[in-house]
Kinemage of the C-alpha trace (Angstrom):
@kinemage 1
@onewidth
@group {chain A} dominant
@subgroup {mainchain}
@vectorlist {calphas} color= white
{ca unk a 1} P -52.892 20.767 45.080
{ca unk a 2} L -55.635 21.902 47.397
{ca unk a 3} L -59.006 20.101 46.902
{ca unk a 4} L -62.325 19.891 48.609
{ca unk a 5} L -63.640 16.442 49.297
{ca unk a 6} L -67.412 16.782 49.413
{ca unk a 7} L -69.447 14.402 51.477
{ca unk a 8} L -72.904 13.880 49.651
{ca unk a 9} L -76.068 13.758 51.773
{ca unk a 10} L -78.031 10.623 52.227
{ca unk a 11} L -81.610 9.981 53.322
{ca unk a 12} L -80.258 9.356 56.832
{ca unk a 13} L -78.419 12.688 57.056
{ca unk a 14} L -81.267 14.532 55.604
{ca unk a 15} L -83.522 12.990 58.288
{ca unk a 16} L -81.116 14.041 61.114
{ca unk a 17} L -79.770 10.527 61.774
{ca unk a 18} L -76.602 11.061 63.696
{ca unk a 19} L -73.570 8.708 63.307
{ca unk a 20} L -73.076 6.006 65.869
{ca unk a 21} L -70.274 6.163 68.454
{ca unk a 22} L -68.447 3.521 66.267
{ca unk a 23} L -68.725 5.647 63.268
{ca unk a 24} L -67.631 8.746 65.073
{ca unk a 25} L -64.576 6.866 66.519
{ca unk a 26} L -63.622 5.480 63.073
{ca unk a 27} L -63.937 8.966 61.512
{ca unk a 28} L -62.056 10.517 64.280
{ca unk a 29} L -59.122 7.935 63.723
{ca unk a 30} L -59.176 8.640 59.916
{ca unk a 31} L -59.174 12.377 60.525
{ca unk a 32} L -56.136 11.960 62.939
{ca unk a 33} L -54.315 10.041 60.158
{ca unk a 34} L -55.132 12.840 57.718
{ca unk a 35} L -53.899 15.468 60.144
{ca unk a 36} L -50.732 13.520 61.088
{ca unk a 37} L -49.831 13.052 57.273
{ca unk a 38} L -50.227 16.921 56.732
{ca unk a 39} L -53.208 16.331 54.372
{ca unk a 40} L -56.353 17.739 56.220
{ca unk a 41} L -56.514 21.464 56.359
{ca unk a 42} L -60.226 21.735 57.424
{ca unk a 43} L -63.366 19.670 57.649
{ca unk a 44} L -66.690 19.566 59.213
{ca unk a 45} L -70.203 18.031 58.966
{ca unk a 46} L -73.202 20.145 58.064
{ca unk a 47} L -76.740 20.272 59.357
{ca unk a 48} L -79.507 18.981 57.132
{ca unk a 49} L -80.970 21.150 54.546
{ca unk a 50} L -83.929 21.824 56.655
{ca unk a 51} L -81.918 24.216 58.555
{ca unk a 52} L -80.341 25.864 55.631
{ca unk a 53} L -81.328 28.395 53.050
{ca unk a 54} L -80.562 28.935 49.331
{ca unk a 55} L -80.024 32.286 47.540
{ca unk a 56} L -80.810 32.641 43.935
{ca unk a 57} L -79.294 35.717 42.106
{ca unk a 58} L -81.168 37.055 39.123
{ca unk a 59} L -79.927 40.571 38.091
{ca unk a 60} L -80.406 42.817 40.918
{ca unk a 61} L -82.822 40.408 42.694
{ca unk a 62} L -81.916 37.957 45.346
{ca unk a 63} L -84.422 35.336 46.300
{ca unk a 64} L -84.181 33.464 49.571
{ca unk a 65} L -85.393 30.044 49.552
{ca unk a 66} L -85.903 28.045 52.894
{ca unk a 67} L -84.850 24.328 53.148
{ca unk a 68} L -85.352 21.624 53.181
{ca unk a 69} L -84.406 20.850 49.690
{ca unk a 70} L -85.866 17.948 47.645
{ca unk a 71} L -82.980 16.409 45.837
{ca unk a 72} L -80.979 14.446 48.490
{ca unk a 73} L -78.339 13.582 45.848
{ca unk a 74} L -77.673 17.194 45.109
{ca unk a 75} L -77.051 18.158 48.849
{ca unk a 76} L -73.803 18.193 50.916
{ca unk a 77} L -73.559 16.722 54.356
{ca unk a 78} L -69.978 17.609 55.059
{ca unk a 79} L -66.556 18.315 53.634
{ca unk a 80} L -62.911 18.185 54.056
{ca unk a 81} L -60.166 20.579 52.719
{ca unk a 82} L -57.138 18.487 51.722
{ca unk a 83} L -53.625 19.349 50.553
{ca unk a 84} L -52.306 16.495 48.446
{ca unk a 85} L -49.712 16.123 45.582
{ca unk a 86} L -52.285 15.350 42.897
{ca unk a 87} L -55.763 13.951 42.545
{ca unk a 88} L -54.485 10.459 42.447
{ca unk a 89} L -53.296 10.943 46.052
{ca unk a 90} L -56.612 12.404 47.034
{ca unk a 91} L -58.462 9.421 45.508
{ca unk a 92} L -56.267 7.060 47.509
{ca unk a 93} L -57.088 8.932 50.778
{ca unk a 94} L -60.875 9.107 49.739
{ca unk a 95} L -60.818 5.193 49.377
{ca unk a 96} L -60.022 4.913 52.875
{ca unk a 97} L -62.762 6.993 54.300
{ca unk a 98} L -64.570 4.772 56.811
{ca unk a 99} L -68.164 5.145 55.197
{ca unk a 100} L -70.385 2.117 55.041
{ca unk a 101} L -73.924 3.385 55.003
{ca unk a 102} L -74.175 4.166 51.302
{ca unk a 103} L -72.317 7.494 51.429
{ca unk a 104} L -70.426 8.892 48.465
{ca unk a 105} L -67.867 11.615 48.169
{ca unk a 106} L -66.839 13.980 45.266
{ca unk a 107} L -63.241 15.485 45.098
{ca unk a 108} L -62.935 18.924 43.459
{ca unk a 109} L -59.531 20.601 43.156
{ca unk a 110} L -59.350 24.284 44.038
{ca unk a 111} L -58.471 26.883 41.281
{ca unk a 112} L -55.022 28.166 42.061
{ca unk a 113} L -54.318 31.851 41.428
{ca unk a 114} L -52.063 31.151 38.354
{ca unk a 115} L -55.018 29.424 36.587
{ca unk a 116} L -56.875 32.885 36.318
{ca unk a 117} L -54.295 34.111 33.884
{ca unk a 118} L -53.670 37.817 33.195
{ca unk a 119} L -57.106 38.763 34.547
{ca unk a 120} L -55.611 38.307 38.012
{ca unk a 121} L -53.503 41.378 38.024
{ca unk a 122} L -50.756 41.968 40.514
{ca unk a 123} L -53.087 44.490 42.374
{ca unk a 124} L -55.753 41.670 42.631
{ca unk a 125} L -53.195 39.123 43.783
{ca unk a 126} L -51.770 41.488 46.545
{ca unk a 127} L -55.515 42.177 47.526
{ca unk a 128} L -56.252 38.381 47.793
{ca unk a 129} L -53.011 37.821 49.689
{ca unk a 130} L -53.896 40.500 52.225
{ca unk a 131} L -57.251 38.891 52.711
{ca unk a 132} L -55.589 35.413 53.225
{ca unk a 133} L -53.264 37.127 56.021
{ca unk a 134} L -56.174 38.826 57.627
{ca unk a 135} L -58.069 35.443 57.765
{ca unk a 136} L -55.047 33.653 59.232
{ca unk a 137} L -54.703 36.462 61.792
{ca unk a 138} L -58.218 36.250 62.840
{ca unk a 139} L -58.010 32.422 63.259
{ca unk a 140} L -55.148 32.996 65.661
{ca unk a 141} L -56.967 35.480 67.805
């Protein structure tokens, strides 16, 4: 099961407070454990919302809204993509994240192709597989 572990923003992250050397070292060690266990597929921290934009789609109209955004608890400060056996394993790993400044995470499983049912036709599956292959190829370039 693939899942996204979403690191929620805090007042500190939205104010541009960077982690200490100790925090970075602890997170680096944790990420090494994830990689060595074959769990971590990707992960990164994100700039504060002040540097981002939102797009709202209403019919044919697209509205671009510049950050910062008000509701810190609704914002994301970073993420991981993990491959785990089940949600329980993801929870066990997430319990070990070396956070100690009031951070929180959210775990969201990916929707796997079979979950789309008959609407995901063989042609659409083939198209998706071709895109995944192209992305993998581009990453290796």
